[in-house]
C-alpha positions in Angstrom: 81.7 122.7 175.6 79.2 120.0 174.2 81.4 116.5 174.8 80.1 113.7 172.7 79.1 111.1 175.0 78.6 108.6 172.0 80.8 105.2 172.8 82.1 102.9 169.5 79.6 100.4 170.9 77.0 102.3 170.0 78.2 103.7 166.9 78.7 100.3 165.6 75.7 99.1 166.5 73.4 102.1 164.8 75.4 101.2 161.8 74.8 97.8 162.2 71.4 98.4 162.6 71.8 100.7 159.6 73.4 97.6 156.9 70.4 95.3 158.6 67.8 98.0 156.8 69.7 97.3 153.6 69.9 93.8 153.3 66.7 93.2 154.2 65.7 96.0 151.7 68.1 93.7 149.2 66.4 90.4 150.1 63.3 91.9 148.7 65.1 93.7 145.4 66.4 89.9 144.7 62.8 88.6 145.6 61.4 91.0 143.1 64.3 89.8 140.5 63.9 86.1 141.3 60.1 87.0 140.2 59.8 89.3 137.5 61.2 86.4 135.0 58.1 84.2 136.5 55.1 86.6 136.1 55.9 87.3 132.3 55.3 83.4 132.0 52.2 83.9 133.9 51.2 86.1 131.7 52.1 84.7 128.4 49.7 81.7 129.7 46.8 84.5 130.1 47.8 86.3 127.0 47.8 83.0 124.3 44.6 82.0 126.0 43.0 85.7 125.7 44.2 85.8 121.9 42.8 82.3 121.4 39.2 83.1 122.2 39.4 85.9 120.6 40.3 84.8 117.6 37.1 82.6 118.1 39.0 79.0 118.4 36.5 77.4 120.8 33.1 76.9 118.4 34.9 75.9 115.7 36.5 72.8 117.9 34.9 69.5 118.1 34.4 68.3 122.2 37.0 66.1 122.5 39.6 69.0 121.4 37.8 71.4 123.1 38.6 69.3 126.2 41.8 68.8 125.6 43.1 72.3 124.6 40.9 73.7 127.3 43.2 71.3 129.6 46.3 72.2 128.7 46.0 75.7 129.1 44.6 74.7 132.8 47.2 72.5 133.4 49.8 75.6 132.2 48.1 78.1 134.0 48.8 75.6 137.1 52.2 75.4 136.6 52.8 78.8 136.0 51.6 79.6 139.3 53.2 76.8 141.3 56.1 78.5 139.3 55.6 82.1 140.9 54.5 80.8 144.3 57.7 78.6 144.5 60.1 81.0 143.9 62.7 81.1 146.5 63.2 84.4 149.4 67.0 85.2 148.5 69.3 84.2 151.8 70.8 86.7 154.3 73.9 86.2 152.3 73.1 86.3 148.9 71.7 90.1 149.5 75.1 90.6 151.1 76.1 89.6 148.1 74.0 91.4 145.6 74.9 94.4 148.2 78.5 94.3 147.8 77.8 93.5 143.1 75.6 96.7 143.1 78.1 99.0 145.5 80.2 97.8 143.1 83.0 96.7 146.7 86.4 94.9 145.8 87.2 93.8 149.4 83.3 92.9 150.4 83.3 94.8 153.5 80.1 93.2 154.3 80.8 89.8 154.2 83.8 90.0 156.2 82.2 92.0 158.9 80.5 88.9 158.9 83.2 86.2 158.9 84.8 88.1 162.0 81.5 87.7 164.3 83.1 84.7 166.0 86.9 85.8 165.9 87.0 87.3 169.6 90.1 86.5 171.3 90.7 85.9 175.0 94.1 88.3 174.3 93.9 92.3 174.7 95.7 93.0 172.0 93.8 90.6 170.0 90.2 91.7 171.2 91.5 95.8 170.4 92.5 94.5 166.7 88.9 92.6 166.2 87.3 95.5 167.3 89.2 98.4 165.0 88.8 96.1 162.4 84.7 95.7 162.7 84.6 99.3 163.6 86.6 100.2 159.9 84.4 97.5 158.4 81.0 99.1 159.8 82.1 102.5 158.1 83.1 100.9 155.3 79.9 99.0 155.1 78.1 102.8 155.7 78.6 103.4 152.0 76.9 100.6 150.4 74.2 100.9 148.3 71.2 98.6 148.1 70.0 99.2 144.1 66.8 98.7 142.4 65.7 95.5 141.7 67.1 94.6 137.8 65.5 91.2 136.8 67.9 91.2 133.7 64.9 89.3 131.6 67.4 89.2 128.5 68.8 86.2 130.9 66.0 84.4 130.1 64.6 85.5 127.0 67.5 85.7 125.3 65.2 85.9 121.7 63.1 88.7 122.9 60.3 86.8 122.8 58.0 88.8 125.5 58.0 91.7 122.7 55.3 88.8 121.3 53.3 89.1 124.8 53.1 92.9 124.7 51.9 92.6 120.9 49.2 90.2 122.5 48.4 92.5 124.8 47.9 94.9 122.0 45.9 92.8 119.7 43.9 91.8 122.7 43.1 95.8 123.3 42.9 96.5 119.8 40.4 93.4 118.2 38.4 92.2 121.0 37.7 95.4 123.0 34.1 95.1 125.3 33.7 91.5 123.2 36.5 90.1 125.2 34.5 88.8 127.9 31.7 86.7 125.8 35.0 85.5 123.5 36.7 84.3 126.8 33.1 82.7 127.7 33.3 80.8 124.6 35.9 78.6 126.1 33.6 77.0 128.4 30.9 76.3 126.1 31.0 73.3 124.6 28.6 72.0 121.4 25.9 70.8 123.3 25.2 74.3 125.1 26.0 76.2 122.2 23.2 74.7 119.7 21.1 75.6 123.5 21.9 78.8 123.0 21.4 78.8 119.1 18.1 77.3 119.7 16.9 80.0 122.2 17.6 83.0 120.0 
Protein backbone atom coordinates (compact mmCIF):
# COMPACT_ATOMS: atom_id res chain seq x y z
CA UNK A 1 0.00 0.00 0.00
CA UNK A 2 1.42 3.36 -1.05
CA UNK A 3 1.34 6.25 1.44
CA UNK A 4 1.25 9.89 0.46
CA UNK A 5 4.19 11.53 2.28
CA UNK A 6 3.34 15.01 1.03
CA UNK A 7 2.92 17.30 4.03
CA UNK A 8 0.36 20.13 4.10
CA UNK A 9 3.28 22.60 4.15
CA UNK A 10 4.70 21.08 0.96
CA UNK A 11 1.27 21.14 -0.67
CA UNK A 12 0.84 24.81 0.19
CA UNK A 13 4.32 25.58 -1.13
CA UNK A 14 3.51 23.92 -4.46
CA UNK A 15 0.20 25.80 -4.70
CA UNK A 16 1.92 29.08 -3.82
CA UNK A 17 4.55 28.61 -6.53
CA UNK A 18 1.83 27.83 -9.07
CA UNK A 19 -0.05 30.96 -8.04
CA UNK A 20 3.08 33.13 -8.29
CA UNK A 21 3.51 31.93 -11.86
CA UNK A 22 -0.04 33.03 -12.56
CA UNK A 23 0.68 36.43 -11.01
CA UNK A 24 3.72 36.86 -13.25
CA UNK A 25 1.67 35.96 -16.34
CA UNK A 26 -1.03 38.36 -15.21
CA UNK A 27 1.53 41.16 -14.95
CA UNK A 28 2.64 40.53 -18.54
CA UNK A 29 -0.97 40.45 -19.72
CA UNK A 30 -1.68 43.67 -17.85
CA UNK A 31 1.36 45.29 -19.46
CA UNK A 32 0.13 44.31 -22.93
CA UNK A 33 -3.31 45.71 -22.11
CA UNK A 34 -1.73 49.05 -21.22
CA UNK A 35 0.71 49.00 -24.11
CA UNK A 36 -1.76 48.26 -26.90
CA UNK A 37 -3.58 51.67 -27.01
CA UNK A 38 -0.20 53.46 -26.90
CA UNK A 39 1.03 51.45 -29.87
CA UNK A 40 -2.06 52.55 -31.79
CA UNK A 41 -1.04 56.17 -31.22
CA UNK A 42 2.48 55.48 -32.50
CA UNK A 43 1.04 53.72 -35.56
CA UNK A 44 -1.26 56.69 -36.18
CA UNK A 45 1.67 59.13 -36.33
CA UNK A 46 3.64 56.90 -38.72
CA UNK A 47 0.59 56.29 -40.94
CA UNK A 48 -0.23 60.01 -41.11
CA UNK A 49 3.36 60.77 -42.14
CA UNK A 50 3.26 58.08 -44.83
CA UNK A 51 -0.08 59.33 -46.16
CA UNK A 52 1.15 62.93 -46.40
CA UNK A 53 4.17 61.67 -48.30
CA UNK A 54 2.10 59.39 -50.57
CA UNK A 55 -0.21 62.23 -51.60
CA UNK A 56 2.84 64.27 -52.68
CA UNK A 57 2.40 67.13 -50.23
CA UNK A 58 6.11 67.77 -49.60
CA UNK A 59 7.15 69.04 -53.07
CA UNK A 60 4.40 71.67 -52.97
CA UNK A 61 5.55 73.23 -49.69
CA UNK A 62 7.95 76.09 -49.27
CA UNK A 63 11.01 75.42 -47.15
CA UNK A 64 9.57 77.10 -44.03
CA UNK A 65 6.31 75.16 -44.18
CA UNK A 66 8.24 72.00 -45.07
CA UNK A 67 10.50 72.34 -42.03
CA UNK A 68 7.53 73.18 -39.78
CA UNK A 69 5.49 70.15 -40.87
CA UNK A 70 8.50 67.85 -40.67
CA UNK A 71 9.29 69.15 -37.16
CA UNK A 72 5.66 68.60 -36.10
CA UNK A 73 5.82 64.98 -37.23
CA UNK A 74 9.18 64.52 -35.48
CA UNK A 75 7.81 65.91 -32.20
CA UNK A 76 4.67 63.77 -32.48
CA UNK A 77 6.79 60.68 -33.11
CA UNK A 78 9.06 61.40 -30.14
CA UNK A 79 6.06 62.02 -27.88
CA UNK A 80 4.42 58.77 -29.01
CA UNK A 81 7.65 56.82 -28.45
CA UNK A 82 8.07 58.30 -24.96
CA UNK A 83 4.43 57.44 -24.22
CA UNK A 84 5.09 53.82 -25.25
CA UNK A 85 8.38 53.52 -23.35
CA UNK A 86 6.85 54.96 -20.18
CA UNK A 87 4.07 52.38 -20.02
CA UNK A 88 3.84 51.55 -16.29
CA UNK A 89 4.60 47.97 -15.26
CA UNK A 90 1.62 46.53 -13.31
CA UNK A 91 2.28 45.98 -9.62
CA UNK A 92 1.80 42.59 -7.99
CA UNK A 93 -1.38 43.82 -6.32
CA UNK A 94 -2.79 44.98 -9.65
CA UNK A 95 -1.90 41.62 -11.21
CA UNK A 96 -3.70 39.78 -8.37
CA UNK A 97 -6.78 42.00 -8.74
CA UNK A 98 -6.76 41.29 -12.47
CA UNK A 99 -6.70 37.52 -11.87
CA UNK A 100 -9.65 37.78 -9.49
CA UNK A 101 -11.56 39.97 -11.95
CA UNK A 102 -10.94 37.61 -14.87
CA UNK A 103 -11.88 34.61 -12.74
CA UNK A 104 -15.07 36.26 -11.55
CA UNK A 105 -14.55 35.34 -7.90
CA UNK A 106 -16.56 37.14 -5.25
CA UNK A 107 -14.50 36.74 -2.08
CA UNK A 108 -11.05 37.69 -3.44
CA UNK A 109 -9.16 34.63 -2.16
CA UNK A 110 -5.82 35.73 -3.62
CA UNK A 111 -5.95 39.14 -1.96
CA UNK A 112 -7.05 37.56 1.31
CA UNK A 113 -4.16 35.12 1.08
CA UNK A 114 -1.68 37.99 0.89
CA UNK A 115 -3.46 39.89 3.66
CA UNK A 116 -3.10 36.96 6.08
CA UNK A 117 0.66 36.58 5.72
CA UNK A 118 1.35 38.41 9.00
CA UNK A 119 -1.54 37.03 11.04
CA UNK A 120 0.37 34.22 12.80
CA UNK A 121 0.03 34.25 16.56
CA UNK A 122 1.77 32.57 19.49
CA UNK A 123 -1.47 30.81 20.42
CA UNK A 124 -1.56 27.19 19.15
CA UNK A 125 -5.27 27.20 18.29
CA UNK A 126 -4.91 30.48 16.40
CA UNK A 127 -1.95 29.11 14.42
CA UNK A 128 -3.92 26.00 13.46
CA UNK A 129 -6.89 28.09 12.34
CA UNK A 130 -4.57 30.37 10.38
CA UNK A 131 -2.89 27.41 8.62
CA UNK A 132 -6.28 25.86 7.78
CA UNK A 133 -7.49 29.20 6.44
CA UNK A 134 -4.39 29.61 4.26
CA UNK A 135 -4.68 26.06 2.93
CA UNK A 136 -8.30 26.65 1.98
CA UNK A 137 -7.36 29.88 0.20
CA UNK A 138 -4.41 28.20 -1.53
CA UNK A 139 -6.71 25.55 -2.95
CA UNK A 140 -9.22 28.20 -4.02
CA UNK A 141 -6.43 30.07 -5.83
CA UNK A 142 -5.69 26.93 -7.85
CA UNK A 143 -8.93 27.55 -9.76
CA UNK A 144 -8.11 31.15 -10.67
CA UNK A 145 -7.43 32.04 -14.32
CA UNK A 146 -5.03 34.55 -15.87
CA UNK A 147 -6.99 35.03 -19.08
CA UNK A 148 -5.84 36.50 -22.38
CA UNK A 149 -4.97 40.21 -22.58
CA UNK A 150 -8.02 42.41 -23.23
CA UNK A 151 -6.87 45.96 -23.99
CA UNK A 152 -10.44 47.40 -24.17
CA UNK A 153 -9.24 49.90 -26.78
CA UNK A 154 -12.79 51.27 -27.15
CA UNK A 155 -12.41 52.98 -23.77
CA UNK A 156 -9.56 55.08 -25.13
CA UNK A 157 -11.08 55.49 -28.61
CA UNK A 158 -14.86 55.80 -28.14
CA UNK A 159 -15.28 57.22 -31.67
CA UNK A 160 -13.41 54.28 -33.27
CA UNK A 161 -10.87 56.57 -34.93
CA UNK A 162 -8.57 53.56 -35.19
CA UNK A 163 -10.71 52.42 -38.10
CA UNK A 164 -9.40 55.46 -39.99
CA UNK A 165 -5.90 54.22 -39.24
CA UNK A 166 -6.72 50.84 -40.77
CA UNK A 167 -8.26 52.61 -43.80
CA UNK A 168 -5.10 54.72 -44.14
CA UNK A 169 -2.94 51.60 -44.11
CA UNK A 170 -5.11 50.11 -46.87
CA UNK A 171 -4.79 53.31 -48.91
CA UNK A 172 -1.02 53.20 -48.51
CA UNK A 173 -0.90 49.66 -49.80
CA UNK A 174 -3.22 50.46 -52.71
CA UNK A 175 -1.93 53.86 -53.80
CA UNK A 176 1.75 53.85 -52.95
CA UNK A 177 2.97 50.33 -53.53
CA UNK A 178 6.58 50.33 -54.62
CA UNK A 179 6.64 54.14 -54.85
CA UNK A 180 6.31 54.60 -51.10
CA UNK A 181 10.11 54.74 -50.41
CA UNK A 182 10.51 57.55 -52.97
CA UNK A 183 7.51 59.37 -51.53
CA UNK A 184 8.98 59.14 -48.03
CA UNK A 185 12.33 60.47 -49.26
CA UNK A 186 10.54 63.60 -50.51
CA UNK A 187 9.97 64.54 -46.88
CA UNK A 188 13.71 65.11 -46.55
CA UNK A 189 14.28 66.84 -49.90
CA UNK A 190 14.03 70.62 -49.78
CA UNK A 191 13.72 73.11 -52.63
CA UNK A 192 17.44 73.40 -53.40
CA UNK A 193 17.79 69.61 -53.49
CA UNK A 194 14.80 69.28 -55.81
CA UNK A 195 16.17 71.94 -58.15
CA UNK A 196 19.54 70.15 -58.23
CA UNK A 197 17.83 66.81 -58.96
CA UNK A 198 15.81 68.38 -61.79
CA UNK A 199 18.98 69.92 -63.27
CA UNK A 200 20.68 66.55 -63.28
CA UNK A 201 17.71 65.03 -65.11
